C-alpha positions as CSV (number, residue, x, y, z in Angstrom):
1,M,33.7,74.7,50.6
2,W,34.6,73.0,47.0
3,I,37.6,70.3,46.9
4,W,39.6,69.1,44.1
5,G,39.8,65.3,43.6
6,S,38.2,62.2,44.3
7,P,35.0,61.9,43.6
8,V,34.9,63.8,40.1
9,R,32.1,64.1,38.0
10,A,32.9,65.0,34.4
11,G,36.1,66.8,35.6
12,V,34.4,69.3,37.9
13,A,35.2,69.2,41.8
14,V,32.2,68.2,43.9
15,P,31.1,70.1,47.0
16,V,32.1,68.6,50.4
17,R,28.7,68.3,51.3
18,D,28.0,66.3,48.6
19,M,30.7,63.9,49.5
20,A,29.3,62.7,52.7
21,P,27.7,59.5,52.4
22,R,23.8,59.5,52.6
23,Q,21.5,58.0,55.4
24,L,18.6,56.2,53.7
25,S,15.8,56.2,55.6
26,L,14.1,52.8,55.3
27,L,10.5,54.2,56.2
28,E,10.4,57.4,53.8
29,Q,8.6,56.7,50.7
30,S,10.6,57.3,47.6
31,A,9.5,58.9,44.4
32,S,8.9,56.0,42.9
33,T,8.3,52.4,44.2
34,P,7.3,49.2,42.8
35,E,4.0,48.1,41.5
36,G,1.7,47.2,43.9
37,F,3.8,48.8,46.8
38,L,1.6,50.9,49.4
39,Y,2.8,53.1,51.9
40,R,1.1,54.9,54.9
41,P,3.3,56.6,57.0
42,D,0.7,57.5,59.6
43,L,-1.0,54.2,60.0
44,I,-0.4,54.1,63.3
45,S,0.4,57.3,65.6
46,S,4.4,57.4,67.2
47,E,2.6,56.6,70.8
48,E,1.3,53.6,69.4
49,E,4.6,53.1,68.0
50,T,6.2,53.5,71.4
51,A,3.6,51.2,72.9
52,L,4.2,48.3,70.5
53,L,7.8,48.9,71.1
54,E,7.5,48.6,74.6
55,R,5.8,45.2,74.5
56,V,7.6,43.9,71.7
57,R,10.8,44.0,73.4
58,G,9.4,41.9,76.1
59,L,8.3,38.8,73.7
60,P,9.6,35.5,74.0
61,L,12.4,35.3,71.0
62,R,14.9,32.4,70.1
63,E,17.3,31.5,68.4
64,F,16.3,30.7,64.8
65,E,16.5,26.9,63.6
66,F,16.9,25.9,60.1
67,Q,17.9,22.3,59.5
68,G,19.9,21.4,61.9
69,Y,21.4,25.2,61.9
70,R,21.3,28.0,64.5
71,G,20.7,31.1,62.3
72,K,21.9,34.7,63.4
73,R,18.7,35.9,64.4
74,R,16.1,35.5,66.8
75,V,12.1,35.1,66.3
76,V,8.9,34.3,67.5
77,S,6.0,33.5,65.4
78,F,2.0,33.8,66.7
79,G,-0.9,32.3,65.0
80,L,1.2,29.9,62.8
81,H,4.7,28.8,62.4
82,Y,6.6,27.3,59.9
83,D,8.4,24.3,60.4
84,F,11.0,23.7,58.4
85,A,11.9,19.9,59.5
86,H,8.4,19.1,58.3
87,T,8.2,21.8,55.7
88,K,5.1,22.7,56.7
89,L,3.0,25.7,58.8
90,E,2.1,24.1,62.3
91,P,-0.4,26.2,64.7
92,A,1.4,28.4,67.2
93,A,0.8,30.4,70.1
94,E,-2.4,32.8,69.6
95,I,-1.7,36.4,68.3
96,P,-1.5,38.1,71.8
97,D,-3.6,40.6,72.2
98,F,-2.0,43.7,72.0
99,L,-1.3,42.9,68.4
100,L,-4.9,42.7,67.5
101,P,-5.6,46.8,66.9
102,L,-2.7,46.7,64.4
103,R,-3.7,43.5,62.9
104,T,-6.8,45.2,62.3
105,K,-5.2,48.8,61.3
106,A,-3.1,46.8,58.5
107,A,-5.9,44.4,57.3
108,C,-8.1,47.8,56.6
109,F,-5.1,49.0,54.8
110,A,-4.9,46.1,52.4
111,G,-8.5,45.6,52.0
112,L,-8.8,42.5,53.8
113,M,-10.7,41.0,57.3
114,P,-8.4,40.6,60.2
115,E,-8.6,37.1,60.0
116,D,-6.9,37.0,56.7
117,L,-3.7,37.8,58.7
118,P,-3.5,34.7,60.8
119,H,0.4,34.6,61.2
120,V,2.7,36.9,62.7
121,L,6.5,36.6,63.0
122,F,9.1,38.7,64.8
123,S,12.6,38.4,63.4
124,E,15.4,40.0,65.7
125,Y,19.1,40.7,63.6
126,S,21.8,41.2,65.5
127,I,24.2,43.8,64.2
128,G,26.4,42.4,61.2
129,A,24.2,39.4,61.1
130,P,23.4,38.6,57.2
131,I,20.1,38.2,55.5
132,G,21.0,36.3,52.4
133,W,19.2,35.8,49.2
134,H,16.4,33.6,49.9
135,K,12.8,33.0,48.3
136,D,10.1,32.5,50.4
137,R,8.5,29.5,50.8
138,P,5.7,28.5,48.6
139,V,3.0,28.7,51.4
140,F,3.8,32.2,51.8
141,R,3.5,33.6,48.2
């Protein structure tokens, strides 16, 4: 079906199907990716993903605190934790055993040793929570 009206491209009516908003996938690799970006859709199986999600749901997330303010997200860190009050990395609870196989796969994919990935951070953003522009702390670059 064709309709006249907005949006119009160079005076030509646009098909209704072109007017519908397109939901972009965060997991699809586009035709061009940023330099240095690699994506492997089959790094873990769907069964592994399901098992991981079940375990992640049970993690002890708590409100994010930043310089005396509470962020609109919940977080939990393993291995290391960035202390914003003291502006440094501090030891955190050990990385849970269920995450170690994923760390090994991620390290292999990146050409690293698992020990080169000593930190895990989970962040849960509630619906509508903004993620403002920010620059990571130098320790994470």
